[in-house]
N, C-alpha and C positions, 0 to 999 in steps of 0.2 A: 346507446338513445338520449342518455342526459347529456352524455357530451355533443352529440347532433344538435339537439335542442339549444344548449349553450351557446353554440356557435353562430347558431342562428340568430338568438339573441343580441349576441354583442355583435353580430354584422349589422343585422337591423338597425340596433342603436349609434353604431358608427354613420350607418346612412342618414338616419334620421339628423345626427348632432352636425354632419356634414352639411347638409342643408340649412340647419337655423345658422352655420357661422360662416355659411357663402350669403346667406340672403342678410344676413345680419353687415357682412362687409359688403355687400351691395350696396345695403341701404345706407352706410356710413361715407361710400365712396359717390356715389351717385345724389343722394340728396342733396349734402352741401355745396355741389359743383350747381346742380338748379338753382338751389339759392342764390349763390353768387351770381348768377347771370340775372336771375330776376331784380336782385340787389343792385345790380351795374345796369339795369333798364332803368329803374325806378330812377336810379341816380342821375342817369342821362335825361329823363323827363324833366326833374328837380332844375337842373342844367339849365335846357330849353327855355322853361316856363321864367327863369329870371334873366336870361337874355334878352327873353320878350320885352319881360316890363324895364329894361335898361332900355333896350329900343323904342319903345314906345313913350319915353321919358318919364313915366310911372315912377321910377326909383332912381335916383342917381349914385351909381357906383361902378368902382372899376371894372371892366370887362374881363380883366383877366383872373380874379376870384372865380368868376363862371368857368373860365378855361381850367381852372385850377381842379373843379369838379369833373370836367370829360376825361381829364388826366387821370382821376380817381375810379372813373369808371372803367378805365384802359386796366388799371392795375386789378380791378376785380375780376377782369377777364382775365390777365394773366396768372393771376393764383389758380386758375383753374388746371392750367398746363404745369407750373413749377410747384405746387403745391403751399399752402401756409395756413393761417389759422385768421377767419371771416365770420363776426358775429358771433364768436366762441366753438365755432365747429370747425373743427380740422377737416381740410380738404387736402385728400390725397393727392400727389402728381399724376395726370395723366399725359401719355406720349403718344395716344394716336395720332395718326399724321393729319388725318381730317380735318381734327380737332383742331390741330394747330395753325392748317391752311385758313381755315373760317376766323379763327383769332388773328393770326396776321392781317388777312383782308379787312378785319375790324379797323385794326391799327392803321392803316392805309385809308381808310375811309373817313376815320378820326382825325386821321393829320388833314385831311382836303376839307372836314368840316369846320375845324378849328381857322384855315384859312379863307374860307366863307365867312365866317364870324368877323373876320377883320376888315374885309371886304364890304360887307355889310353895316359894321361902324363907320367906316370911311364913307358910305353913301349916304349917310345923313349930312352930310357936310358939303354933298355935291348934287344939287337936284336934280330930278328927271330921273336918276337909274335906279331910285329904291325899288319899284317895282322889277325890276330883273333880277335885282342882288336878291332881292327876298325870295322870287320862285326858284333862284341856285341853292339858295340856302336851306328851305324844305324839299329840295329834292336830294342834295347830301342828308340833310338829317333824315329824310323816312328810310334812305339808303342804310343808313347807321343803324338805325333803329330797325329795321328790318334784319339787320345782318346779327343783332341777338336772337332774334326767332330760328335764322338757321345756326346758328350756335346751340340752341335749346333742341332743336331739332338732329343737331349731332349727338350732341350728350344722350335724348333717346335712343338713337339708333345704336348707338355704344351701349347703353343700358340693355337695350333687346338682343344685341350679340351678345353681350355678356352671360343674360339670362339662359342664351339659347346653349352658350358653350357649358354654364350649368346646369342647364337640362340633359345634357349628351355625355357631361362626365358624372351623373349622378345615374343616369341611366348604365355606362358603362360599368361605374361601378357596382351596381348593382347587378349585372350581369357576371363580373368577376366575382363578387362576393356571392351569387347563386353558383357560379361554377366552383370554386373553392368549398361551399358548402357542399355541394355533391360527390366530389373530390373526397373532402373529409368524411362523407357517409358512407363511400365505397370503401376508404381506405380504412375505416374504423370496423365495417362491418366486416370486411374480410380480417382484419386484426383482430375481430372478436371471433372468428371463427377459427382461425388460428391459435389465437390463444386460448378458447376451449379445449383443442385439440392438443396445444403445447401441455394445457392445464392436468387433462386426462393422461398425457404420457409421464408428466412429473410425478403424478400421486399415482401411477404405476409404480415409477422407478422408487419413490418414497416408501410404496409399501414393500416393494422387493430389497431395498434398503433397511426397513425396520425388520421385514424378515430375516436377512441377513443377520442385523445386529442382534436380534434375539437367538439367531443360532449360533452367533458366535460368542456370546454371551454364556448360553448353557454351555457349548463346548470347553469355554475358560472354566466354569465351574467344574467339568466335569474332569478336565485336565488338574484343575486345582485338587480336586478329590484325589485324581490317580497318584501324583505326584506327594501329596500327603500319607496316603498309602506307603509309597516306595518308602517315603522315609520312615514312615512307623514300622515296614515290613525291614528294611534296612536295619536299625534297631532291635526289632525283635529276632530276625534272624542272626544278627552279630552275637545278641546276649546267649539265643538258643546253641549257637556252635563253641560258643567257651565252655559251656559246661562239658561237653565231650572232649575238648581239647585238655580243659585239667585233670579228666578222668584219663584222659590218654597219656599225660605228661606222669600223671601219677604212675599208672602202672608200668610206663618206660622205666621211670625210678626205681619202682619197686622190684621188676625182673634186674635193674643192673645192680640193685642191693641183694636179692636172692642169687645172682651171678657172683659176687662177690663172694657170700656167704658158703657156696657150694663149689667154690674154686679150688680148695685141698684135697676134696673129693674126687673132683673131675679128675684133677691131677693122677691120683692114686689109680681111680679108674682108669683112663689112659696107659699107666705105669704096668698094668695087668693083662693089657689085651695084646694080640700079636702086633708086631711092629709095622706090617702093611694096614692092617686096620687100624691102628693107633695113628699113622702119617694122613689116613682119609680124614680123622673125628678133628685132630688135634687143632688144623688152620678153622675149621668150622666153630670152635667152642672157642676159642682163645683170640682168632681175628674178625669172622664173618658175624657173630653173635654183638661185638661191641660196637665194630662199625656198623650193622645194621639200627643198632638202639641208638648211636648218634645222629644216623639219617634221621631216623623218626624225631625225635626229639628237637634237630634242626627245624625239621618240616612243621613240625607243629609251634614250634617258635614264631617260623615263617607266618603260619596261617594266624596265630595271635596279633602279629604285627596287622596283617593285612584286614581284619578283623577291629584293630584299634582305628587304623585310618578311615575304614569306612562309617564307622563311630563317628569321629572326628568330624567327618566330611558330612553327617548328618545332622551336627549339631551345628555345625555352619549354618546349613539350610534354614535349620529351625531359629538360628539366634536372630532377635530383634536388633535392628541397626538402631543407633543413637547417636543421628549427627549433631555435629558441635562445630565448633570453629577450630580450625589446626592451622597453625603456624607451621607449615610442611619444612622451612629450613630448620628449625630448631625441631620438630621430629626428626629429619634425619640427622642432625648430629648427635642427639641420644642414639639414635638407632645406630649409627656408624660406631659408638662406641664400645656396642657389642661383639663388634668384627676388628676390636683392636687388636686382638693376637695373629688372626691369619694375615690382615693388611702388613702389618710389623714383618711378623716372619717371612711371607713370601714378596717384600719392597712391590707392593700394590699403589698404584698412583690412584688417589679418588678425586674426582672432580665434581661438585656438586652447583650449580646455576644457581640464581635467586629463583627460589620458588613461589607461586602466589600463595596467599592463605585462602584455605578451599573449607568449604561446610561437608561435612563425610563423618562417619563415624571412626574415631582415632582405632579402636583396635584393631579395625579390617586396614586400614593403610598402614598401620606397625607391620600386621603378617604379610600384607602386599609387598611392600620394599623388603622387608627381609627374607622373603620368600626368593625375591629374582636378585637380589645384592648375594645373596646364598649361593644361588644356582649358578652365577656370573664367577663368584672366586670360586666355585668350586669346579669348573670348566674352562679355568682359566689353561692356555698352552704354556708348559712350564719350559720352552726352548726360548720365551720372550718376556720379559718384564709385563708383566699385567696391569692394564689401564680399564679402571672402571669410570665411566661419567654419567650423572645423574641431570637431568631439565627438564623442563614444560613448556608449553606455548599455550597460551591462554586463549580462549575464543568467544565469542559471544554465548552459546548457549553448553558448552564444553570446554575442561581445560586436558588436554592431550601430555600426560607424563610419559617419561621414556628413561630404560637402564640400557646402557651401551657399552660394550665389552669388547677387548681384542682376544677372544678365547678362540677354541677350536673350531669352533661354528658348529652349523648343521646340516646335513645332507638335505635337498631338496624333498627327495622321499618320505624324509621323516616328517617333514613340516607338518603335514597334514594331523599328526597323532601327538603331538609335543602337548598337548591340555589333556590327552586320555588320560583316564584314571591307571595307575600302576606301570606306567610306560615309564621307562629310564632309556633317553637316548645319549649315544655317545659311548665314553668306556665303562665299563662293565666292571669295573671293580669300583665305581664311586659308589659313595654310599647312600643310603637312603632306601625308600621303598616306593618311588615315582609318583608320590601323592602332591609334590610342591606345587606344581603347576597347574594340577586340578584344583588344589584349593584355593591356589589365587584366581584364576578364573570362577570360581563360584562367589568367590567375596568380591572381584567388580562385577558382577551380573547383578547382586544384592546390592550393589550403590548405583544400578543403573547406567552403568560403563558398558564396555567391549574392551576386549584383548586383542594383539596380534604381535606376531614374530617376523623381522626382516633377516637373514642372516646368509653369509657366504662360505662355504667349508676353508677352514685355516686363516679365516679373516677375521671371524668375530660374528656377536649377534647384537641385535637390537630389537628390547622388546618395549611394546606402545601399550599406553591403555591409556582408556578416556575415564573421566568424574565430572559428568553433568552438572552445569552451574545452577544452583537454585536461587528462587529470585530472592531470599536473603543476603545472598552476597552480593547481589546487584545494588539491591537496598546501601548494602555496607559500602560498595566500591563507590 
């Protein structure tokens, strides 16, 4: 509503302003022209009076000065067409054909009048022709003076026509403005209704979004609680499982010690029983029992290693990250020194491209590259010289690192589980408990990145991972 009122007010202001402007323009255009005609007629009258005085002998003067006055009269009329300054008034040019015709007729009559004036002056020297010449003079003079009235009448007509055009234009503008106001009002009304419906729809969407955000936050809090419980559960279970394992290993050692202690008595016992019975019991006492104890000991050690791995993974999840500025080339140079022996022994070619300086947890970056380089060395193909290359590709919001090798590669069927816990892909005799890539993925996730692998069996593998670029890095850059 306020918009419509404002538009109407603006339109009315424009109409009124246009009216004042046009009226002022018409006044400045028409009034000086009318004044110019009046001045010309007055000047012609003065010239006539002077000519009469000269003709009557009242004054003695050259007739040329009076004729010059008549020329000045025509100049006044000519300025109505061409424009100019008359009595400190600006006359705008008027190109009306009718007005130009009337002024041309005035010029013709002025030329005729000047000729008659010369005849009248000459008649004063020839007796008997004065009355006839005077009559011709006054006829031409009246015709010339009446021409001023016709010029003025034409100016009045032009003024009337301009005023009619102004009224028509003003009416047309008023009609257009009213139409625009109606159109704006209808459009605004429709817009208002649509805006109201859109606002209601937007409010409903906002309410749903707020509800979904609230639900999501609730689920995130619940998920964080569950993750915390899982971490604590892993630590508690790992701690509780270690006690039985310690007892189990202790009892196995005790059984082995007792077995060694009673071994002479068992030998004597076997010597005193029948041969058939001795052949049945001897393998069980001398082979099966020690083998079973060794298997229990190895399984307990394997279980303890797995428990320790779970504890380590739990510590990684709990560890607080401490972002610092890291010179990655210096970090890789220091890290590769720890792999100097296997690199030299296996004649591995290592290539490290220029790496960017990043903002991340230094310990996490050392562990990530250590695990990836260790895996690359571990799974190189013994039939060809090993090659490992390390590089990075900076992006505005993240840096993509890669570790490439020409090792044995990974089957596509195994790609989905290479980062899972306790999964060992490739050679069964490779050392480790299958936790390296799991640790690596956990550390990268803690740094806000992601990790993936591309590999072809028999050609090698490329491990990519990302580290997000923090605002401090952009400022430093």
